[in-house]
All heavy atoms as a GROMACS GRO file, in nm:
protein
  449
    1MET      N    1   0.082  -0.118   0.000
    1MET     CA    2   0.000   0.000   0.000
    1MET      C    3   0.087   0.124   0.000
    1MET      O    4   0.185   0.133   0.073
    1MET     CB    5  -0.091  -0.002   0.122
    1MET     CG    6  -0.171   0.123   0.137
    1MET     SD    7  -0.326   0.083   0.215
    1MET     CE    8  -0.401   0.240   0.210
    2VAL      N    9   0.052   0.218  -0.083
    2VAL     CA   10   0.126   0.344  -0.093
    2VAL      C   11   0.060   0.447  -0.002
    2VAL      O   12  -0.061   0.466  -0.007
    2VAL     CB   13   0.126   0.395  -0.239
    2VAL    CG1   14   0.197   0.528  -0.248
    2VAL    CG2   15   0.190   0.292  -0.330
    3GLU      N   16   0.140   0.512   0.078
    3GLU     CA   17   0.087   0.614   0.167
    3GLU      C   18   0.109   0.752   0.109
    3GLU      O   19   0.202   0.774   0.033
    3GLU     CB   20   0.155   0.603   0.304
    3GLU     CG   21   0.122   0.474   0.375
    3GLU     CD   22   0.183   0.468   0.514
    3GLU    OE1   23   0.214   0.575   0.569
    3GLU    OE2   24   0.200   0.357   0.564
    4GLY      N   25   0.025   0.844   0.146
    4GLY     CA   26   0.038   0.981   0.099
    4GLY      C   27  -0.033   1.004  -0.033
    4GLY      O   28  -0.090   0.913  -0.092
    5ARG      N   29  -0.030   1.127  -0.076
    5ARG     CA   30  -0.096   1.163  -0.202
    5ARG      C   31   0.001   1.146  -0.319
    5ARG      O   32   0.117   1.181  -0.309
    5ARG     CB   33  -0.145   1.307  -0.195
    5ARG     CG   34  -0.246   1.328  -0.084
    5ARG     CD   35  -0.295   1.470  -0.077
    5ARG     NE   36  -0.183   1.562  -0.067
    5ARG     CZ   37  -0.192   1.692  -0.092
    5ARG    NH1   38  -0.306   1.746  -0.126
    5ARG    NH2   39  -0.088   1.770  -0.081
    6PRO      N   40  -0.047   1.094  -0.431
    6PRO     CA   41   0.042   1.071  -0.545
    6PRO      C   42   0.069   1.199  -0.624
    6PRO      O   43  -0.007   1.295  -0.618
    6PRO     CB   44  -0.036   0.972  -0.630
    6PRO     CG   45  -0.179   1.005  -0.602
    6PRO     CD   46  -0.182   1.044  -0.457
    7VAL      N   47   0.176   1.195  -0.700
    7VAL     CA   48   0.204   1.296  -0.801
    7VAL      C   49   0.156   1.237  -0.933
    7VAL      O   50   0.202   1.131  -0.974
    7VAL     CB   51   0.355   1.329  -0.807
    7VAL    CG1   52   0.384   1.424  -0.922
    7VAL    CG2   53   0.403   1.387  -0.675
    8LEU      N   54   0.062   1.304  -0.998
    8LEU     CA   55   0.010   1.255  -1.126
    8LEU      C   56   0.098   1.304  -1.239
    8LEU      O   57   0.142   1.419  -1.238
    8LEU     CB   58  -0.132   1.306  -1.149
    8LEU     CG   59  -0.241   1.256  -1.058
    8LEU    CD1   60  -0.375   1.316  -1.100
    8LEU    CD2   61  -0.249   1.106  -1.061
    9ALA      N   62   0.121   1.220  -1.338
    9ALA     CA   63   0.193   1.260  -1.458
    9ALA      C   64   0.107   1.223  -1.578
    9ALA      O   65   0.062   1.109  -1.590
    9ALA     CB   66   0.327   1.189  -1.466
   10GLY      N   67   0.081   1.320  -1.663
   10GLY     CA   68   0.001   1.297  -1.783
   10GLY      C   69   0.080   1.333  -1.907
   10GLY      O   70   0.132   1.444  -1.918
   11ASP      N   71   0.094   1.239  -1.998
   11ASP     CA   72   0.168   1.260  -2.122
   11ASP      C   73   0.072   1.249  -2.239
   11ASP      O   74  -0.008   1.155  -2.245
   11ASP     CB   75   0.279   1.155  -2.132
   11ASP     CG   76   0.357   1.165  -2.261
   11ASP    OD1   77   0.376   1.277  -2.312
   11ASP    OD2   78   0.399   1.060  -2.312
   12SER      N   79   0.078   1.342  -2.331
   12SER     CA   80  -0.003   1.340  -2.453
   12SER      C   81  -0.151   1.333  -2.416
   12SER      O   82  -0.201   1.417  -2.342
   12SER     CB   83   0.041   1.225  -2.543
   12SER     OG   84  -0.025   1.231  -2.667
   13ILE      N   85  -0.221   1.233  -2.464
   13ILE     CA   86  -0.365   1.220  -2.439
   13ILE      C   87  -0.393   1.190  -2.292
   13ILE      O   88  -0.505   1.210  -2.243
   13ILE     CB   89  -0.429   1.114  -2.532
   13ILE    CG1   90  -0.583   1.122  -2.530
   13ILE    CG2   91  -0.385   0.975  -2.496
   13ILE    CD1   92  -0.639   1.243  -2.595
   14GLY      N   93  -0.293   1.148  -2.216
   14GLY     CA   94  -0.311   1.123  -2.074
   14GLY      C   95  -0.322   1.250  -1.991
   14GLY      O   96  -0.368   1.246  -1.878
   15GLY      N   97  -0.282   1.364  -2.049
   15GLY     CA   98  -0.291   1.491  -1.977
   15GLY      C   99  -0.432   1.526  -1.934
   15GLY      O  100  -0.456   1.555  -1.816
   16PRO      N  101  -0.528   1.524  -2.026
   16PRO     CA  102  -0.666   1.554  -1.984
   16PRO      C  103  -0.721   1.455  -1.881
   16PRO      O  104  -0.799   1.493  -1.795
   16PRO     CB  105  -0.745   1.546  -2.115
   16PRO     CG  106  -0.646   1.583  -2.221
   16PRO     CD  107  -0.518   1.522  -2.172
   17TYR      N  108  -0.678   1.329  -1.888
   17TYR     CA  109  -0.721   1.232  -1.788
   17TYR      C  110  -0.666   1.270  -1.650
   17TYR      O  111  -0.737   1.263  -1.549
   17TYR     CB  112  -0.678   1.090  -1.824
   17TYR     CG  113  -0.751   1.033  -1.941
   17TYR    CD1  114  -0.690   1.020  -2.065
   17TYR    CD2  115  -0.883   0.991  -1.928
   17TYR    CE1  116  -0.759   0.967  -2.174
   17TYR    CE2  117  -0.952   0.938  -2.036
   17TYR     CZ  118  -0.889   0.927  -2.158
   17TYR     OH  119  -0.957   0.875  -2.265
   18ALA      N  120  -0.539   1.310  -1.645
   18ALA     CA  121  -0.479   1.352  -1.517
   18ALA      C  122  -0.548   1.478  -1.466
   18ALA      O  123  -0.575   1.489  -1.345
   18ALA     CB  124  -0.329   1.377  -1.536
   19MET      N  125  -0.578   1.572  -1.554
   19MET     CA  126  -0.646   1.695  -1.512
   19MET      C  127  -0.786   1.665  -1.460
   19MET      O  128  -0.830   1.723  -1.360
   19MET     CB  129  -0.654   1.794  -1.629
   19MET     CG  130  -0.522   1.857  -1.663
   19MET     SD  131  -0.539   1.983  -1.791
   19MET     CE  132  -0.492   1.889  -1.936
   20THR      N  133  -0.856   1.574  -1.525
   20THR     CA  134  -0.991   1.536  -1.482
   20THR      C  135  -0.986   1.472  -1.344
   20THR      O  136  -1.066   1.505  -1.256
   20THR     CB  137  -1.057   1.441  -1.583
   20THR    OG1  138  -1.064   1.507  -1.709
   20THR    CG2  139  -1.195   1.400  -1.539
   21TYR      N  140  -0.891   1.380  -1.324
   21TYR     CA  141  -0.878   1.314  -1.194
   21TYR      C  142  -0.847   1.417  -1.086
   21TYR      O  143  -0.908   1.415  -0.978
   21TYR     CB  144  -0.769   1.207  -1.199
   21TYR     CG  145  -0.757   1.131  -1.070
   21TYR    CD1  146  -0.831   1.016  -1.049
   21TYR    CD2  147  -0.672   1.175  -0.968
   21TYR    CE1  148  -0.822   0.946  -0.929
   21TYR    CE2  149  -0.662   1.106  -0.848
   21TYR     CZ  150  -0.737   0.992  -0.830
   21TYR     OH  151  -0.728   0.924  -0.711
   22ALA      N  152  -0.752   1.507  -1.114
   22ALA     CA  153  -0.713   1.607  -1.014
   22ALA      C  154  -0.829   1.701  -0.981
   22ALA      O  155  -0.844   1.744  -0.867
   22ALA     CB  156  -0.594   1.687  -1.065
   23GLU      N  157  -0.912   1.730  -1.079
   23GLU     CA  158  -1.027   1.817  -1.055
   23GLU      C  159  -1.132   1.746  -0.969
   23GLU      O  160  -1.193   1.807  -0.882
   23GLU     CB  161  -1.090   1.860  -1.188
   23GLU     CG  162  -1.206   1.956  -1.171
   23GLU     CD  163  -1.264   2.002  -1.303
   23GLU    OE1  164  -1.225   1.948  -1.409
   23GLU    OE2  165  -1.350   2.090  -1.300
   24GLN      N  166  -1.152   1.617  -0.993
   24GLN     CA  167  -1.253   1.542  -0.918
   24GLN      C  168  -1.207   1.503  -0.778
   24GLN      O  169  -1.288   1.489  -0.687
   24GLN     CB  170  -1.293   1.416  -0.996
   24GLN     CG  171  -1.373   1.447  -1.120
   24GLN     CD  172  -1.417   1.321  -1.194
   24GLN    OE1  173  -1.384   1.209  -1.156
   24GLN    NE2  174  -1.491   1.341  -1.301
   25TYR      N  175  -1.076   1.484  -0.761
   25TYR     CA  176  -1.022   1.440  -0.632
   25TYR      C  177  -0.905   1.530  -0.589
   25TYR      O  178  -0.792   1.482  -0.574
   25TYR     CB  179  -0.975   1.294  -0.640
   25TYR     CG  180  -1.081   1.200  -0.690
   25TYR    CD1  181  -1.081   1.155  -0.822
   25TYR    CD2  182  -1.184   1.158  -0.606
   25TYR    CE1  183  -1.179   1.069  -0.869
   25TYR    CE2  184  -1.283   1.072  -0.652
   25TYR     CZ  185  -1.280   1.029  -0.783
   25TYR     OH  186  -1.378   0.944  -0.829
   26PRO      N  187  -0.928   1.659  -0.570
   26PRO     CA  188  -0.816   1.750  -0.539
   26PRO      C  189  -0.742   1.716  -0.410
   26PRO      O  190  -0.621   1.737  -0.401
   26PRO     CB  191  -0.883   1.887  -0.530
   26PRO     CG  192  -1.027   1.860  -0.505
   26PRO     CD  193  -1.056   1.727  -0.569
   27ALA      N  194  -0.811   1.662  -0.312
   27ALA     CA  195  -0.745   1.628  -0.186
   27ALA      C  196  -0.658   1.502  -0.200
   27ALA      O  197  -0.575   1.474  -0.115
   27ALA     CB  198  -0.848   1.607  -0.076
   28GLY      N  199  -0.677   1.428  -0.308
   28GLY     CA  200  -0.603   1.304  -0.328
   28GLY      C  201  -0.483   1.316  -0.418
   28GLY      O  202  -0.422   1.217  -0.454
   29VAL      N  203  -0.448   1.440  -0.456
   29VAL     CA  204  -0.336   1.461  -0.548
   29VAL      C  205  -0.239   1.562  -0.488
   29VAL      O  206  -0.279   1.672  -0.450
   29VAL     CB  207  -0.386   1.513  -0.685
   29VAL    CG1  208  -0.270   1.541  -0.778
   29VAL    CG2  209  -0.482   1.413  -0.747
   30ALA      N  210  -0.112   1.524  -0.478
   30ALA     CA  211  -0.011   1.615  -0.424
   30ALA      C  212   0.030   1.718  -0.529
   30ALA      O  213   0.031   1.838  -0.503
   30ALA     CB  214   0.111   1.537  -0.378
   31GLU      N  215   0.064   1.672  -0.647
   31GLU     CA  216   0.107   1.758  -0.757
   31GLU      C  217   0.071   1.691  -0.888
   31GLU      O  218   0.039   1.573  -0.893
   31GLU     CB  219   0.259   1.781  -0.752
   31GLU     CG  220   0.305   1.857  -0.630
   31GLU     CD  221   0.454   1.879  -0.629
   31GLU    OE1  222   0.513   1.891  -0.738
   31GLU    OE2  223   0.512   1.883  -0.521
   32MET      N  224   0.082   1.769  -0.996
   32MET     CA  225   0.055   1.714  -1.128
   32MET      C  226   0.161   1.765  -1.225
   32MET      O  227   0.196   1.882  -1.223
   32MET     CB  228  -0.085   1.757  -1.176
   32MET     CG  229  -0.120   1.705  -1.312
   32MET     SD  230  -0.292   1.735  -1.361
   32MET     CE  231  -0.320   1.902  -1.314
   33VAL      N  232   0.209   1.674  -1.310
   33VAL     CA  233   0.307   1.708  -1.413
   33VAL      C  234   0.244   1.673  -1.548
   33VAL      O  235   0.197   1.562  -1.568
   33VAL     CB  236   0.438   1.626  -1.394
   33VAL    CG1  237   0.536   1.658  -1.504
   33VAL    CG2  238   0.497   1.652  -1.257
   34LEU      N  239   0.243   1.770  -1.638
   34LEU     CA  240   0.191   1.747  -1.773
   34LEU      C  241   0.307   1.754  -1.871
   34LEU      O  242   0.379   1.854  -1.876
   34LEU     CB  243   0.084   1.851  -1.808
   34LEU     CG  244  -0.038   1.852  -1.717
   34LEU    CD1  245  -0.130   1.967  -1.754
   34LEU    CD2  246  -0.111   1.720  -1.723
   35LEU      N  247   0.325   1.648  -1.948
   35LEU     CA  248   0.435   1.639  -2.043
   35LEU      C  249   0.380   1.636  -2.185
   35LEU      O  250   0.319   1.537  -2.224
   35LEU     CB  251   0.517   1.511  -2.017
   35LEU     CG  252   0.567   1.493  -1.875
   35LEU    CD1  253   0.614   1.352  -1.853
   35LEU    CD2  254   0.677   1.592  -1.847
   36ASP      N  255   0.398   1.744  -2.258
   36ASP     CA  256   0.350   1.750  -2.396
   36ASP      C  257   0.203   1.708  -2.404
   36ASP      O  258   0.163   1.628  -2.488
   36ASP     CB  259   0.437   1.664  -2.488
   36ASP     CG  260   0.418   1.697  -2.635
   36ASP    OD1  261   0.372   1.808  -2.664
   36ASP    OD2  262   0.448   1.611  -2.718
   37SER      N  263   0.125   1.761  -2.311
   37SER     CA  264  -0.014   1.722  -2.298
   37SER      C  265  -0.102   1.785  -2.405
   37SER      O  266  -0.078   1.897  -2.450
   37SER     CB  267  -0.065   1.764  -2.160
   37SER     OG  268  -0.203   1.739  -2.147
   38THR      N  269  -0.205   1.713  -2.444
   38THR     CA  270  -0.306   1.772  -2.531
   38THR      C  271  -0.397   1.860  -2.446
   38THR      O  272  -0.396   1.853  -2.324
   38THR     CB  273  -0.391   1.662  -2.599
   38THR    OG1  274  -0.450   1.582  -2.497
   38THR    CG2  275  -0.309   1.576  -2.691
   39THR      N  276  -0.474   1.942  -2.511
   39THR     CA  277  -0.566   2.030  -2.441
   39THR      C  278  -0.698   1.959  -2.413
   39THR      O  279  -0.744   1.882  -2.497
   39THR     CB  280  -0.591   2.159  -2.521
   39THR    OG1  281  -0.692   2.236  -2.453
   39THR    CG2  282  -0.641   2.130  -2.661
   40PRO      N  283  -0.759   1.984  -2.299
   40PRO     CA  284  -0.889   1.923  -2.274
   40PRO      C  285  -0.997   1.979  -2.365
   40PRO      O  286  -1.105   1.922  -2.377
   40PRO     CB  287  -0.917   1.955  -2.127
   40PRO     CG  288  -0.825   2.065  -2.092
   40PRO     CD  289  -0.709   2.058  -2.186
   41ARG      N  290  -0.969   2.089  -2.433
   41ARG     CA  291  -1.066   2.149  -2.525
   41ARG      C  292  -1.041   2.109  -2.670
   41ARG      O  293  -1.090   2.173  -2.762
   41ARG     CB  294  -1.061   2.301  -2.511
   41ARG     CG  295  -1.107   2.349  -2.374
   41ARG     CD  296  -1.098   2.498  -2.359
   41ARG     NE  297  -0.962   2.549  -2.361
   41ARG     CZ  298  -0.877   2.546  -2.259
   41ARG    NH1  299  -0.914   2.494  -2.145
   41ARG    NH2  300  -0.756   2.595  -2.269
   42GLN      N  301  -0.965   2.002  -2.692
   42GLN     CA  302  -0.928   1.965  -2.828
   42GLN      C  303  -1.048   1.930  -2.915
   42GLN      O  304  -1.045   1.951  -3.036
   42GLN     CB  305  -0.827   1.851  -2.828
   42GLN     CG  306  -0.879   1.723  -2.770
   42GLN     CD  307  -0.765   1.632  -2.731
   42GLN    OE1  308  -0.651   1.672  -2.727
   42GLN    NE2  309  -0.798   1.509  -2.700
   43PHE      N  310  -1.154   1.875  -2.855
   43PHE     CA  311  -1.271   1.841  -2.935
   43PHE      C  312  -1.340   1.966  -2.987
   43PHE      O  313  -1.404   1.963  -3.090
   43PHE     CB  314  -1.369   1.755  -2.855
   43PHE     CG  315  -1.320   1.614  -2.837
   43PHE    CD1  316  -1.261   1.575  -2.718
   43PHE    CD2  317  -1.331   1.522  -2.939
   43PHE    CE1  318  -1.215   1.446  -2.702
   43PHE    CE2  319  -1.285   1.392  -2.923
   43PHE     CZ  320  -1.227   1.354  -2.805
   44ASP      N  321  -1.329   2.077  -2.913
   44ASP     CA  322  -1.388   2.204  -2.957
   44ASP      C  323  -1.292   2.285  -3.043
   44ASP      O  324  -1.332   2.350  -3.138
   44ASP     CB  325  -1.430   2.288  -2.836
   44ASP     CG  326  -1.532   2.217  -2.750
   44ASP    OD1  327  -1.617   2.144  -2.806
   44ASP    OD2  328  -1.527   2.233  -2.627
   45ALA      N  329  -1.163   2.284  -3.005
   45ALA     CA  330  -1.064   2.368  -3.071
   45ALA      C  331  -1.023   2.316  -3.209
   45ALA      O  332  -0.986   2.393  -3.296
   45ALA     CB  333  -0.940   2.383  -2.983
   46ILE      N  334  -1.029   2.185  -3.227
   46ILE     CA  335  -0.989   2.124  -3.354
   46ILE      C  336  -1.110   2.049  -3.409
   46ILE      O  337  -1.136   1.936  -3.368
   46ILE     CB  338  -0.870   2.028  -3.335
   46ILE    CG1  339  -0.755   2.100  -3.264
   46ILE    CG2  340  -0.824   1.971  -3.470
   46ILE    CD1  341  -0.646   2.008  -3.217
   47PRO      N  342  -1.187   2.111  -3.498
   47PRO     CA  343  -1.312   2.050  -3.545
   47PRO      C  344  -1.297   1.909  -3.602
   47PRO      O  345  -1.386   1.826  -3.587
   47PRO     CB  346  -1.362   2.146  -3.652
   47PRO     CG  347  -1.298   2.277  -3.618
   47PRO     CD  348  -1.165   2.242  -3.558
   48ALA      N  349  -1.183   1.878  -3.665
   48ALA     CA  350  -1.165   1.746  -3.726
   48ALA      C  351  -1.118   1.641  -3.625
   48ALA      O  352  -1.112   1.523  -3.658
   48ALA     CB  353  -1.064   1.755  -3.841
   49TYR      N  354  -1.086   1.682  -3.503
   49TYR     CA  355  -1.027   1.588  -3.407
   49TYR      C  356  -1.118   1.470  -3.373
   49TYR      O  357  -1.068   1.358  -3.366
   49TYR     CB  358  -0.983   1.660  -3.280
   49TYR     CG  359  -0.908   1.567  -3.188
   49TYR    CD1  360  -0.775   1.536  -3.212
   49TYR    CD2  361  -0.971   1.505  -3.082
   49TYR    CE1  362  -0.707   1.448  -3.131
   49TYR    CE2  363  -0.904   1.415  -3.000
   49TYR     CZ  364  -0.772   1.388  -3.026
   49TYR     OH  365  -0.705   1.300  -2.946
   50PRO      N  366  -1.247   1.489  -3.348
   50PRO     CA  367  -1.329   1.371  -3.312
   50PRO      C  368  -1.323   1.259  -3.416
   50PRO      O  369  -1.313   1.142  -3.380
   50PRO     CB  370  -1.470   1.428  -3.298
   50PRO     CG  371  -1.448   1.570  -3.261
   50PRO     CD  372  -1.325   1.612  -3.337
   51MET      N  373  -1.325   1.294  -3.544
   51MET     CA  374  -1.318   1.192  -3.648
   51MET      C  375  -1.180   1.126  -3.651
   51MET      O  376  -1.169   1.005  -3.662
   51MET     CB  377  -1.351   1.250  -3.785
   51MET     CG  378  -1.347   1.146  -3.897
   51MET     SD  379  -1.379   1.213  -4.059
   51MET     CE  380  -1.553   1.246  -4.044
   52GLN      N  381  -1.075   1.208  -3.637
   52GLN     CA  382  -0.940   1.154  -3.636
   52GLN      C  383  -0.919   1.062  -3.516
   52GLN      O  384  -0.858   0.956  -3.527
   52GLN     CB  385  -0.837   1.267  -3.634
   52GLN     CG  386  -0.835   1.347  -3.762
   52GLN     CD  387  -0.745   1.469  -3.749
   52GLN    OE1  388  -0.703   1.508  -3.641
   52GLN    NE2  389  -0.717   1.533  -3.862
   53TYR      N  390  -0.971   1.101  -3.401
   53TYR     CA  391  -0.957   1.020  -3.280
   53TYR      C  392  -1.030   0.886  -3.297
   53TYR      O  393  -0.977   0.782  -3.259
   53TYR     CB  394  -1.011   1.097  -3.160
   53TYR     CG  395  -0.998   1.022  -3.029
   53TYR    CD1  396  -0.873   1.005  -2.971
   53TYR    CD2  397  -1.108   0.969  -2.966
   53TYR    CE1  398  -0.858   0.937  -2.853
   53TYR    CE2  399  -1.094   0.901  -2.846
   53TYR     CZ  400  -0.970   0.885  -2.790
   53TYR     OH  401  -0.957   0.817  -2.673
   54ALA      N  402  -1.149   0.890  -3.354
   54ALA     CA  403  -1.224   0.767  -3.378
   54ALA      C  404  -1.148   0.673  -3.472
   54ALA      O  405  -1.144   0.552  -3.451
   54ALA     CB  406  -1.361   0.799  -3.436
   55MET      N  407  -1.082   0.730  -3.574
   55MET     CA  408  -1.005   0.647  -3.667
   55MET      C  409  -0.884   0.586  -3.596
   55MET      O  410  -0.850   0.470  -3.618
   55MET     CB  411  -0.960   0.731  -3.787
   55MET     CG  412  -1.076   0.762  -3.880
   55MET     SD  413  -1.040   0.876  -4.017
   55MET     CE  414  -0.876   0.841  -4.063
   56MET      N  415  -0.818   0.663  -3.508
   56MET     CA  416  -0.702   0.610  -3.435
   56MET      C  417  -0.743   0.498  -3.342
   56MET      O  418  -0.670   0.400  -3.325
   56MET     CB  419  -0.635   0.723  -3.355
   56MET     CG  420  -0.559   0.821  -3.440
   56MET     SD  421  -0.464   0.939  -3.342
   56MET     CE  422  -0.592   1.029  -3.256
   57ARG      N  423  -0.859   0.509  -3.280
   57ARG     CA  424  -0.904   0.405  -3.189
   57ARG      C  425  -0.932   0.274  -3.263
   57ARG      O  426  -0.913   0.166  -3.207
   57ARG     CB  427  -1.031   0.450  -3.116
   57ARG     CG  428  -1.001   0.555  -3.012
   57ARG     CD  429  -1.118   0.579  -2.923
   57ARG     NE  430  -1.147   0.455  -2.851
   57ARG     CZ  431  -1.253   0.436  -2.779
   57ARG    NH1  432  -1.342   0.529  -2.767
   57ARG    NH2  433  -1.274   0.324  -2.716
   58ARG      N  434  -0.978   0.284  -3.387
   58ARG     CA  435  -1.006   0.163  -3.465
   58ARG      C  436  -0.879   0.094  -3.510
   58ARG      O  437  -0.879  -0.026  -3.534
   58ARG     CB  438  -1.090   0.197  -3.589
   58ARG     CG  439  -1.237   0.211  -3.554
   58ARG     CD  440  -1.315   0.236  -3.678
   58ARG     NE  441  -1.348   0.379  -3.673
   58ARG     CZ  442  -1.374   0.454  -3.776
   58ARG    NH1  443  -1.373   0.404  -3.898
   58ARG    NH2  444  -1.404   0.580  -3.762
   59ALA      N  445  -0.770   0.169  -3.522
   59ALA     CA  446  -0.644   0.113  -3.573
   59ALA      C  447  -0.572   0.027  -3.474
   59ALA      O  448  -0.597  -0.001  -3.369
   59ALA     CB  449  -0.549   0.225  -3.615
   0.00000   0.00000   0.00000
């Protein structure tokens, strides 16, 4: 068992997941590191992204 609050690290598409977790459980996160993270607004900021993401998931 790990004691204490973890440091979250989010890389690329994992960045929004780390940000979402930290937002939902702020008391459970000591710090957060984002490495070349995508934006959580990518579905709005890049109109073609949802289709491209769906194609990548199928591959």
